[in-house]
MDAnalysis code that builds the backbone (N, CA, C; Angstrom):
import MDAnalysis as mda
import numpy as np

u = mda.Universe.empty(237, n_residues=79, atom_resindex=np.repeat(np.arange(79), 3), trajectory=True)
u.add_TopologyAttr("name", ["N", "CA", "C"] * 79)
u.add_TopologyAttr("resid", np.arange(1, 80))
u.add_TopologyAttr("resname", ["UNK", "UNK", "UNK", "UNK", "UNK", "UNK", "UNK", "UNK", "UNK", "UNK", "UNK", "UNK", "UNK", "UNK", "UNK", "UNK", "UNK", "UNK", "UNK", "UNK", "UNK", "UNK", "UNK", "UNK", "UNK", "UNK", "UNK", "UNK", "UNK", "UNK", "UNK", "UNK", "UNK", "UNK", "UNK", "UNK", "UNK", "UNK", "UNK", "UNK", "UNK", "UNK", "UNK", "UNK", "UNK", "UNK", "UNK", "UNK", "UNK", "UNK", "UNK", "UNK", "UNK", "UNK", "UNK", "UNK", "UNK", "UNK", "UNK", "UNK", "UNK", "UNK", "UNK", "UNK", "UNK", "UNK", "UNK", "UNK", "UNK", "UNK", "UNK", "UNK", "UNK", "UNK", "UNK", "UNK", "UNK", "UNK", "UNK"])
u.atoms.positions = np.array([
    [184.678, 116.478, -99.412],
    [183.690, 117.302, -100.116],
    [183.101, 116.584, -101.286],
    [183.827, 115.762, -101.981],
    [183.272, 114.997, -103.066],
    [182.122, 114.141, -102.669],
    [182.167, 113.485, -101.528],
    [181.103, 112.610, -101.028],
    [179.882, 113.527, -100.663],
    [180.173, 114.667, -100.148],
    [179.110, 115.637, -99.719],
    [178.377, 116.024, -100.951],
    [179.081, 116.344, -102.105],
    [178.455, 116.796, -103.248],
    [177.676, 115.603, -103.950],
    [178.144, 114.479, -103.828],
    [177.541, 113.313, -104.534],
    [176.253, 112.930, -103.740],
    [176.332, 112.775, -102.460],
    [175.171, 112.264, -101.643],
    [174.181, 113.416, -101.372],
    [174.535, 114.638, -101.343],
    [173.643, 115.736, -101.047],
    [172.877, 115.613, -99.880],
    [173.409, 115.442, -98.600],
    [172.583, 115.185, -97.422],
    [171.902, 116.537, -97.007],
    [171.003, 116.469, -96.156],
    [170.260, 117.630, -95.612],
    [171.265, 118.424, -94.700],
    [171.995, 117.666, -93.984],
    [173.032, 118.366, -92.978],
    [174.319, 117.759, -93.174],
    [175.321, 118.473, -92.758],
    [176.750, 117.985, -92.877],
    [177.557, 118.743, -91.830],
    [178.445, 117.974, -91.162],
    [179.435, 118.522, -90.183],
    [180.789, 118.490, -90.961],
    [181.423, 119.700, -91.056],
    [182.629, 119.831, -91.791],
    [183.759, 120.323, -90.787],
    [184.809, 119.565, -90.647],
    [185.880, 119.950, -89.708],
    [187.157, 120.219, -90.432],
    [187.412, 121.500, -90.556],
    [188.589, 122.097, -91.245],
    [188.675, 121.457, -92.730],
    [187.580, 121.296, -93.293],
    [187.598, 120.613, -94.644],
    [188.122, 121.448, -95.864],
    [188.294, 122.754, -95.602],
    [188.833, 123.575, -96.663],
    [190.221, 124.212, -96.345],
    [190.772, 123.634, -95.305],
    [192.195, 124.212, -94.873],
    [193.232, 124.027, -95.946],
    [193.075, 123.168, -96.940],
    [194.067, 122.897, -97.944],
    [193.710, 123.556, -99.318],
    [192.636, 124.375, -99.349],
    [192.221, 124.959, -100.594],
    [192.235, 126.472, -100.474],
    [192.299, 127.109, -101.640],
    [192.330, 128.560, -101.596],
    [190.968, 129.178, -101.160],
    [190.888, 130.373, -100.842],
    [189.703, 131.076, -100.379],
    [188.643, 131.116, -101.531],
    [189.145, 131.278, -102.805],
    [188.118, 131.312, -103.899],
    [187.486, 129.931, -104.162],
    [188.278, 128.915, -103.995],
    [187.809, 127.476, -104.172],
    [186.850, 127.173, -102.976],
    [187.229, 127.550, -101.804],
    [186.375, 127.454, -100.537],
    [184.992, 128.155, -100.832],
    [185.047, 129.364, -101.295],
    [183.834, 130.098, -101.590],
    [182.909, 129.317, -102.583],
    [183.465, 128.741, -103.541],
    [182.726, 127.977, -104.501],
    [182.094, 126.785, -103.908],
    [182.814, 126.129, -103.136],
    [182.385, 124.899, -102.441],
    [181.138, 125.181, -101.428],
    [181.359, 126.183, -100.681],
    [180.317, 126.603, -99.711],
    [179.085, 127.245, -100.423],
    [179.243, 127.873, -101.517],
    [178.160, 128.463, -102.324],
    [177.327, 127.299, -102.872],
    [178.066, 126.264, -103.370],
    [177.344, 125.141, -103.980],
    [176.454, 124.450, -102.913],
    [177.008, 124.288, -101.679],
    [176.227, 123.666, -100.587],
    [174.997, 124.410, -100.273],
    [175.097, 125.775, -100.337],
    [173.886, 126.641, -100.062],
    [172.881, 126.406, -101.171],
    [173.312, 126.330, -102.421],
    [172.451, 126.153, -103.592],
    [171.765, 124.803, -103.564],
    [172.515, 123.774, -102.943],
    [172.014, 122.441, -102.890],
    [171.226, 122.212, -101.597],
    [170.923, 123.348, -100.851],
    [170.173, 123.213, -99.581],
    [170.787, 122.302, -98.613],
    [172.094, 122.295, -98.475],
    [172.753, 121.512, -97.501],
    [173.151, 122.360, -96.275],
    [172.513, 122.137, -95.126],
    [172.803, 122.847, -93.935],
    [174.162, 122.372, -93.314],
    [175.005, 123.403, -92.978],
    [176.386, 123.060, -92.638],
    [176.657, 123.467, -91.158],
    [177.293, 122.723, -90.449],
    [177.944, 122.897, -89.138],
    [179.370, 122.810, -89.403],
    [180.070, 123.878, -89.380],
    [181.524, 124.040, -89.741],
    [182.413, 124.198, -88.554],
    [183.574, 123.416, -88.464],
    [184.616, 123.713, -87.513],
    [185.751, 124.308, -88.384],
    [186.081, 125.496, -88.046],
    [187.107, 126.252, -88.863],
    [187.691, 127.335, -88.135],
    [188.845, 127.824, -88.611],
    [189.456, 129.070, -87.971],
    [189.526, 130.196, -89.044],
    [188.884, 129.946, -90.167],
    [188.869, 130.875, -91.234],
    [187.709, 131.939, -91.187],
    [188.068, 133.128, -90.985],
    [186.997, 134.116, -90.994],
    [186.246, 134.255, -92.310],
    [186.974, 133.871, -93.378],
    [186.378, 134.007, -94.795],
    [185.103, 133.086, -94.821],
    [184.865, 132.141, -93.948],
    [183.690, 131.327, -93.949],
    [182.464, 131.989, -93.275],
    [182.727, 132.991, -92.604],
    [181.638, 133.648, -91.796],
    [180.432, 134.027, -92.803],
    [180.812, 134.473, -94.039],
    [179.723, 134.931, -94.896],
    [178.829, 133.730, -95.397],
    [179.264, 132.554, -95.120],
    [178.448, 131.397, -95.471],
    [177.636, 130.829, -94.328],
    [177.738, 131.486, -93.165],
    [177.072, 131.032, -91.966],
    [176.249, 132.159, -91.361],
    [175.220, 131.823, -90.533],
    [174.398, 132.814, -89.863],
    [174.714, 132.942, -88.425],
    [175.282, 131.870, -87.761],
    [175.489, 131.797, -86.359],
    [176.871, 131.208, -86.079],
    [177.420, 131.532, -84.888],
    [178.584, 130.849, -84.477],
    [178.373, 130.229, -83.085],
    [179.168, 129.205, -82.803],
    [179.178, 128.534, -81.514],
    [180.580, 128.558, -80.967],
    [180.823, 129.246, -79.844],
    [182.120, 129.352, -79.273],
    [182.102, 128.535, -77.873],
    [182.916, 127.580, -77.810],
    [182.984, 126.740, -76.619],
    [184.319, 127.085, -75.945],
    [184.289, 127.289, -74.687],
    [185.464, 127.702, -73.956],
    [186.300, 126.577, -73.304],
    [185.904, 125.413, -73.511],
    [186.730, 124.287, -73.016],
    [186.489, 123.975, -71.590],
    [185.586, 124.697, -70.868],
    [185.274, 124.470, -69.439],
    [183.853, 124.245, -69.290],
    [183.089, 123.895, -70.307],
    [181.674, 123.604, -70.250],
    [180.763, 124.765, -70.563],
    [181.359, 125.911, -70.813],
    [180.465, 127.120, -71.142],
    [180.567, 127.332, -72.717],
    [179.551, 127.968, -73.227],
    [179.533, 128.186, -74.610],
    [178.737, 129.501, -74.929],
    [178.953, 130.005, -76.121],
    [178.113, 131.120, -76.640],
    [177.556, 130.666, -78.037],
    [176.350, 130.855, -78.288],
    [175.701, 130.588, -79.515],
    [174.944, 131.866, -80.037],
    [175.520, 132.549, -81.017],
    [175.035, 133.892, -81.302],
    [175.129, 134.065, -82.828],
    [174.286, 135.028, -83.299],
    [174.285, 135.329, -84.711],
    [175.608, 136.000, -85.081],
    [176.101, 135.756, -86.306],
    [177.208, 136.493, -86.817],
    [176.635, 137.860, -87.397],
    [177.177, 138.887, -86.861],
    [176.701, 140.259, -87.288],
    [177.958, 141.018, -87.778],
    [177.758, 142.111, -88.395],
    [178.812, 142.948, -88.956],
    [179.858, 143.338, -87.833],
    [179.410, 143.420, -86.621],
    [180.366, 143.906, -85.626],
    [180.872, 142.657, -84.703],
    [180.620, 141.460, -85.200],
    [181.164, 140.339, -84.403],
    [182.666, 140.320, -84.570],
    [183.355, 140.130, -83.426],
    [184.716, 140.162, -83.434],
    [185.285, 138.699, -83.537],
    [186.464, 138.569, -84.230],
    [187.077, 137.284, -84.335],
    [187.596, 136.878, -83.027],
    [187.552, 135.629, -82.709],
    [188.028, 135.158, -81.454],
    [189.156, 134.123, -81.750],
    [189.882, 133.807, -80.653],
    [191.096, 132.934, -80.800],
    [190.655, 131.428, -80.781],
    [191.552, 130.583, -81.104],
    [191.247, 129.184, -81.103],
    [191.524, 128.595, -79.785],
])
């Protein structure tokens, strides 16, 4: 995340980058990215990150996928 904050790219792919931090620190990190206009593609199992994203991509491992907006009634899915 330090490199992300330093370089401030337009886009970033984050793979479980907040798994070792608390939810409040995670929230601060993602809020900063939004303020810095960094578009994020996140791989994560934390539902707490949903508020920082507008869409989800669910891949089933057999070549099919769903790309849908995250809405208030979106259900959590397994890994």
